[in-house]
Structure formats: C-alpha cells, structure tokens
Legacy VTK file of the C-alpha trace (Angstrom):
# vtk DataFile Version 3.0
C-alpha trace
ASCII
DATASET POLYDATA
POINTS 184 float
-8.803 48.503 -1.819
-8.585 46.096 0.726
-10.944 43.441 -0.935
-8.695 43.467 -3.981
-5.295 42.848 -1.866
-7.187 40.026 -0.234
-8.550 38.328 -3.880
-5.029 38.994 -5.072
-3.374 37.181 -2.318
-5.876 34.420 -2.217
-5.444 33.589 -5.805
-1.428 33.708 -5.160
-2.013 31.265 -2.401
-4.082 29.001 -4.838
-1.294 29.025 -7.437
1.083 27.827 -4.738
-0.846 24.948 -3.333
-1.487 23.476 -6.669
1.896 24.104 -8.058
3.281 22.618 -4.778
1.130 19.170 -5.526
2.990 18.638 -8.706
6.363 16.332 -8.559
7.714 13.585 -10.921
6.570 9.851 -11.068
9.892 7.971 -11.487
9.775 4.824 -13.180
12.268 2.039 -13.697
12.012 -1.723 -14.439
14.365 -2.824 -11.555
11.614 -1.332 -8.873
9.163 -3.899 -10.501
6.223 -1.216 -10.156
4.770 -2.543 -13.558
1.626 -4.579 -13.565
2.402 -6.288 -16.754
5.047 -7.204 -18.911
5.540 -9.527 -22.371
7.567 -9.991 -25.484
4.859 -9.480 -28.175
6.607 -7.184 -30.588
3.596 -6.016 -32.855
1.363 -3.461 -31.342
-1.472 -5.368 -32.482
0.013 -8.041 -30.573
0.528 -6.120 -27.628
-3.022 -4.477 -27.372
-4.493 -8.038 -27.302
-2.169 -8.993 -24.485
-2.964 -5.844 -22.479
-7.031 -5.617 -23.204
-7.684 -7.689 -20.155
-5.652 -5.329 -17.865
-6.805 -1.740 -19.467
-10.331 -2.473 -19.764
-12.034 0.257 -21.614
-8.919 2.470 -21.505
-7.639 3.523 -24.804
-4.576 4.622 -26.729
-4.760 8.351 -26.217
-0.777 9.445 -26.925
2.070 7.691 -28.506
5.529 8.624 -29.174
8.002 6.275 -31.383
11.729 7.389 -31.035
12.532 10.044 -33.888
8.955 10.539 -34.501
6.004 12.866 -33.629
3.475 12.715 -30.990
0.396 11.069 -32.022
-3.276 9.860 -31.019
-5.740 12.321 -29.627
-3.875 14.027 -26.711
-0.727 14.288 -28.815
-0.767 18.201 -28.030
-1.527 17.520 -24.224
2.022 15.705 -23.828
5.548 15.817 -24.826
8.240 13.375 -24.927
11.998 13.791 -24.410
14.090 11.142 -25.171
17.548 10.662 -23.219
20.350 8.682 -23.106
21.442 9.060 -26.247
17.933 10.687 -27.881
18.412 8.136 -30.761
19.074 4.714 -28.443
17.346 5.797 -25.347
17.294 3.679 -21.989
15.239 6.846 -20.643
12.638 9.390 -21.252
10.614 12.276 -19.632
6.956 12.649 -20.325
5.684 15.979 -19.814
2.094 17.441 -19.651
1.943 20.592 -21.732
-1.859 21.852 -21.210
-5.353 20.830 -22.356
-7.110 17.245 -21.920
-5.264 14.690 -19.828
-5.485 10.747 -19.540
-7.741 10.181 -17.074
-8.473 7.057 -14.318
-7.643 4.280 -14.986
-4.357 5.499 -16.808
-1.625 3.195 -17.969
1.831 3.537 -19.657
3.493 1.135 -22.016
7.201 1.291 -22.349
8.363 -0.880 -25.538
11.648 -2.229 -26.811
10.737 -5.259 -28.763
14.324 -6.675 -29.068
14.848 -7.441 -25.610
13.200 -9.840 -22.897
11.061 -8.584 -21.748
9.849 -6.449 -25.047
7.627 -3.996 -22.997
6.347 -3.090 -19.407
3.091 -1.537 -18.809
2.548 0.663 -15.780
-0.663 0.896 -14.273
-0.197 4.997 -13.357
-3.359 5.292 -11.471
-2.066 2.774 -8.609
0.897 4.511 -8.626
-0.839 7.872 -7.821
-0.352 9.842 -11.321
-2.811 12.504 -11.698
-2.402 12.926 -15.446
-0.658 16.042 -15.065
2.953 14.885 -13.217
5.871 14.725 -15.000
6.834 10.800 -15.498
10.489 10.183 -15.618
11.789 6.530 -17.578
15.488 5.621 -16.589
17.411 2.325 -17.079
15.012 0.519 -19.519
17.338 -2.053 -21.368
20.749 -0.237 -20.610
22.673 -3.032 -22.035
21.894 -3.660 -25.685
18.364 -2.360 -25.855
16.476 1.065 -25.890
13.225 2.282 -25.816
11.263 2.216 -29.188
8.356 4.303 -27.839
6.180 5.346 -25.475
2.197 5.331 -24.951
-0.284 6.429 -22.620
-3.687 4.373 -22.321
-6.679 5.704 -20.353
-9.967 7.612 -20.392
-9.758 11.267 -21.994
-10.584 13.829 -19.284
-10.757 17.837 -19.331
-8.683 18.961 -15.934
-11.548 20.933 -14.593
-11.264 21.377 -11.184
-8.133 23.247 -10.175
-8.389 25.189 -13.123
-12.310 26.315 -12.361
-11.569 26.820 -8.910
-8.585 29.473 -9.771
-10.572 31.110 -12.655
-13.838 31.258 -10.521
-12.196 32.662 -7.461
-10.399 35.623 -9.849
-13.894 36.327 -11.360
-15.809 36.410 -8.277
-13.284 38.710 -6.775
-13.727 41.155 -10.074
-17.336 40.958 -9.679
-17.219 42.149 -6.071
-14.696 44.902 -6.912
-17.121 46.125 -9.732
-20.143 46.180 -7.714
-18.466 47.703 -4.870
-17.355 50.512 -7.287
-21.016 50.761 -8.644
-22.478 51.379 -5.263
-19.657 54.286 -4.658
-20.962 56.339 -7.539
LINES 1 185
184 0 1 2 3 4 5 6 7 8 9 10 11 12 13 14 15 16 17 18 19 20 21 22 23 24 25 26 27 28 29 30 31 32 33 34 35 36 37 38 39 40 41 42 43 44 45 46 47 48 49 50 51 52 53 54 55 56 57 58 59 60 61 62 63 64 65 66 67 68 69 70 71 72 73 74 75 76 77 78 79 80 81 82 83 84 85 86 87 88 89 90 91 92 93 94 95 96 97 98 99 100 101 102 103 104 105 106 107 108 109 110 111 112 113 114 115 116 117 118 119 120 121 122 123 124 125 126 127 128 129 130 131 132 133 134 135 136 137 138 139 140 141 142 143 144 145 146 147 148 149 150 151 152 153 154 155 156 157 158 159 160 161 162 163 164 165 166 167 168 169 170 171 172 173 174 175 176 177 178 179 180 181 182 183
C-alpha cells in the first residue's frame, strides 16, 4: 500500500511540474521581437519573402478571421480573435493536443491593408515550446486588423513529458501487480 501511495504521489508531482512550466508568450509589434516584416499582400509573395528565414519549415497551421483552422495541425491549435472578433487587433492561439509545431517555429501575423502588412516572429528564439499559449495584442489598432495567423515549422510529436508520465504510471502498476502476485 505504501508503494501505491508513493507512485500516486510521484505522478501527481510530475503533473504539477509540467503544468507549472506552461505560460503565455505575449507578442506585440511595438516590442520589436519580430524577426521579419514586409508589405507583400498575397500569401505566395509572403511565402517567397520569408523563405530565406524559415528554411525547411513549412506551413502547418493557419486561421483566417471568420474562417476555420487549416493545415496539417488544424486539430492541434485553436485561435480566438479579440477586440472585436470580426476586426481584431488581438488573438490567442492555444495548443489543444496532438502534434506540435517543432523547432524551428515561426508565427506570421498578417493584415495586408497597413504598413507593414505582416510580421514574422521566430518563436523558437523567443523560447516557445509548441504548447505555450500565444497572446497577440495591439496589432494595427488604428484602422487595421489581423486578417490571419499562420504557424510554420517542423511537425513534431510531443513525446517526452507525456511518455514520462505514462511510463511512470505503468511501472507503478507493474510493481503493484507483481507484489500482489508474490503475496498469493
């Protein structure tokens, strides 16, 4: 019984440690934490402009204002537009589960009616791990609005934390079952 209590305690501690690591990444164009910006308006022109910066990274997630999530990781992330949702100067991008945008990771925030028309953030350099909430605020507050957000990167399965937690639980159950077997 002591072993079961210790296993449950260890699992609870691991959950708290991993939960404590999550925090939001706040992005605001006034902070100048972006790595690139430009005035191209078509997605093809933007992709050509950022190709040298993003390298092998590919478009994994995109959400237009008033649209649905698109791309291979559409089920992994969810974007909520703010201030008002139909003409937003802010947004929140949350990880919902599943595969993540891995290193290198980039975020494109686009308007197209203002100058600059878009900002590209190097999320990896800002310490983003693919699961943290991204909060966008004060994008084109005087006459513009976010038209869409897009995440570029390498598709990755978030294994380490999940597997550690699952593995410790399975080891605990195996020892508990073995102990009961030898008692009989």
